[in-house]
N, C-alpha and C positions, 0 to 999 in steps of 0.2 A: 394383516392389519390389526391393530389394537383397537377395541371398541370401549368407549367410556373413559373415565379419568384414570390416570396413572396414580397409583398409590405410592407416595414417597415415604421412605423411612424418616421418622421424626422423634427426636429425643423428648419432645414435649408431649407425647401421647403415651399413656399407661402401657406397659409391655403386654398386659393381658388383653388389651383392646387393639393395639397396633396391627396385629396380623390380619384383622377382619377387613374385608373389602367394603362391607356395608355395616354401619352401626345404627341400630334401631333403638329408640328410646320409648319407654312410657312417658307420660306427660306429668300428671299430677303427683306431687311429692318426689318426682325424679328430676324433671326440668323446671318445674314451676310450682308455686303454691297458690291455689285458688280456693283454699279451705274456707276463708271468710265468706265468699260468694256461695259456696256449696252449703254451708250451714244455713245461711239466710234462705236459700231456695228450698232446702229440705224442710225447714220449719214452716215456711210459707205453704208448701204443698201439704204438709200434715195438718196444718191449721184448716186448710180448705176442706179437708176430709173430716173435720171436727175432732181432731186429735190434739193432745197437748204437744208443746215443742219438746224435742229430744235434746238431751245435753250435748253440747258441742263436741266433747271428747268422743261420745258415742258415734256421732255422725262422722267425725274424722276417721274413725276406724273402718267406716264403710267406703271411704273414698277409693275408687278404682274398681268397685263392684258395679254391676248394672243396677239401674234404679229399682227394678222389681225385687231383686235380692235385698237391696238396702232397705226397702220398705218392709220386707218381711222380718228383717233383723230389728228394725227400730220400733215397729208397731205390732209385730206378730204375724204369723203366716195367715191368719184369717182375713187379713187386709189385702192379701195378694190379688183377690179377684177385682179389686179397684185400682190395680196397677196402672191401667191406661189413663184413668182420671188423675192419679197422682203424677204421672209423667207429664200430662198436659199443664198442670199447674206449676210444676217445677220448671218446665221449659219456658213458660210465659215470664216467670220471674227471672230465670237465667238470662233471657234476652235483655233484661234491664241492667243486671248487675254483674254478670260473670266476668266479662272481658276486663272491665274496670277494676275488679277485685283481684285480678290474677297478676302476680309478680314472679319474674324469673328468679330461680335460686342462685345463690352466689356461685360464680364460675360458669354457669350454664351458657351465657352468651360466648364467653371465651372458648368453651368446649365446641360449641357448634361452628364457630369461625375456624378454629385450629383444625378440626376434622375436615372440614371442607377445603381448607387451604392445602391439606396434605393429600387430597384426592380421594378421600373416603366418601362414599355415598351415605347419606344421612336420612333417616326416616323416623317418623313418630307414629306410634300405635297406641290409641287411647280409647277409653269408654266415653269420652266427651264427643259431642258433635264436632265434625271436622272444622266447620266454619269458625267455632270459637277459638281453636288452636291457631288457625290461620290468622285471625284477627289480632290475637295476642302477639304473634310473631311479626306481622306487619307493623304493628304499633311500635315495637322496639327494634325495627330494622333488621330483623333476623330471618325473614322469610326465604331470602335468596340462598341461605345455607342449608335448607332442608329440601330434599328432593321428593319426598313422598310423605303425606299425612293420611293415616287411615283412622277414621273415627267410627263411633258406634253405628252411625247412620250408613256406613259403607259395606258393612259385613252382616250376614245373617245371624251370627252368634258372636257375642263379645268375649273377651278374655274372661275366664281362662281357656276358652276355645281358642285354637291356634289360627282361626281364619284371618285375623288382622295381620299376624306376622307373615303368613303366606302371601297376602295381598301386597304388603309393603315390599317384600322381596321381589315380587313380580313387577311392581311399578318401577323399582330401581334396577331391574334386569340383572339381579344378583342371585345366584344359587343359595339356598338356605345354609348350605355347608360353609359359605363364605360370609355369613352374617353373624353378628353378636347382638344380644338384646340386653339392654340396661334398664332395670326397674327396681322399685322399692318394695314390692309385695310378693307374697307367695302366689298370688293370682298371675302375676307376670312370670314367676318361676315355672308355674305349671304350664302355661302357654308355651314357653321355650322348651320345656322337657318333652311335651307332646310331639315336638318336631325334631328334637335332638339338636336344637340350636344352642350355641354357647350362651351362657348367662352371667352377667355381672350384677350383683346385688348392691344397692346403695341404701344407707341407713338413715335417709333423710325423711322417711315417712314414719308410720306408727308400728312397723314390723321390726321385732327384735332379731338380732343376728341368729339366735338359736333356731328361729322359725325356718330358716333356710337349710338346716341339716336334712339331708336326704334328697336334696336336689342337686343336680350337677352344676354347682356354682363355680365359675372359674376364679373369681376373686370377690371379696366383700370390701366395699369402699364406704368411707364415711359420707360422701356426698358426690354428686356429679362433677364438681370441680376437680376431683382427683382423676378424672378420665384424661384431662389434659392439664397437669398442675402448672401453676404459674412459676416461671423460672426467674 
């Protein structure tokens, strides 16, 4: 007896992705852009610590990192002991603005629908809190196409640790050998490499293509829409 969805061959799915039974995605700068909200939350939290605002471009380069690491980069490592306070202020502001400021990138909705329709299991692994991703998907009518969402609040260690990928694969009932991970940063690539999971890089974030040299990248795409190109 066959368990789970049957993956059907589809000419609409990129050949580097099509063989995978489960397709896992990073969220920020891979499927969606919530950078406006993140910049606002970061600078709000920095201000509450008595620090000046950071440049928006500098904050964007920290997207995908855990907040403690981002604080160290933006304000200096000497501020890391106040990480919990920083996190508290960030989260309170994010509760107000994050979902409203999140927009899905071009082609993201089509990709999720196409993969789901072809029988692929779909998951998201993010350093965001899970409920923020769920709320954004629900708002845009996309939640039904995603079988598993693993947020920073679901694992002991965020990316680049591989915990999130392992949990997503487990929730989807799929061996890691049959998964592929799509992400925009070397943090994503490191998580995939740690488990030997196939990786697809997208250049929709702040990471240049050259940064992925040395990682086992199956293919580099301009954006997530190329996972299932419009025909």
